[in-house]
N, C-alpha and C positions, 0 to 999 in steps of 0.2 A: 475450494475454488480455487483454481488455476487463475492466474494472470499471466498477460502480454506485456511486451514491453511498452511504455507509455504511459503505463494505466497510473491513475492517480490513486494513490491506495492512504488509508489512514490505519497506523496501527495504534490498538487501545493498549494501553498498560493495563497490568494485572496488578498493579498498586495504587490506591487510592490518592497516593501523592503527586502522582505524574499526570498528566492528562494525554489525549489523542496525541497523537504524531505523524503529522502530513508528509508524503513522501512522494516518491516517482519510482516504478519500477525500471530500471535502467537494464539490466539483464537476467533472463532465466538462466540459471546454473542447472536446476535439476527439475524435471516436471512431478506430476504425479506418482505415486501417493503420498511421497513424501519430499514436498517442494522445497527449492531455496532459490532465494532472489538476491541480485546485489541491488538497493535502492538506496536514491539521494535523498535525502532526508531534506525537510523545508528550511535548515539552518547552512545547507550547502555540504553537509560529512554526509558520506558513504558506507556503507557497511551490511555485510551479508545479513540476510536475514532469513530463516527457518520458523516461518510462523505455529505458533501453538494454535490448536484448534479455537478457532472464532478470534482470536486477536489481530489478523490483518484483514481489512473491509476495503473494496471499493469508494473510490467517494463518490457519492450521485455527481450525474451529471445537471448542470443546469438548462432547463428549455429555453429556446429561444422563443423571445416576444414574437407574437404575430402582428404583421404590419398589415394595417388597415388600408 
């Protein structure tokens, strides 16, 4: 799945000792079929990320509550 700039993502570690890592896509460096992204992580650090199959997912958006 390809992501756009501004997409909030979750990187799932392939290690059981680390939990999911939230971040935001800052730049798309290369698109499909082998995408690369510049990601700003929740802790403020940035890195170039080439996701392995299924390791990077878009964070679900919250639905707005209906007003009565």
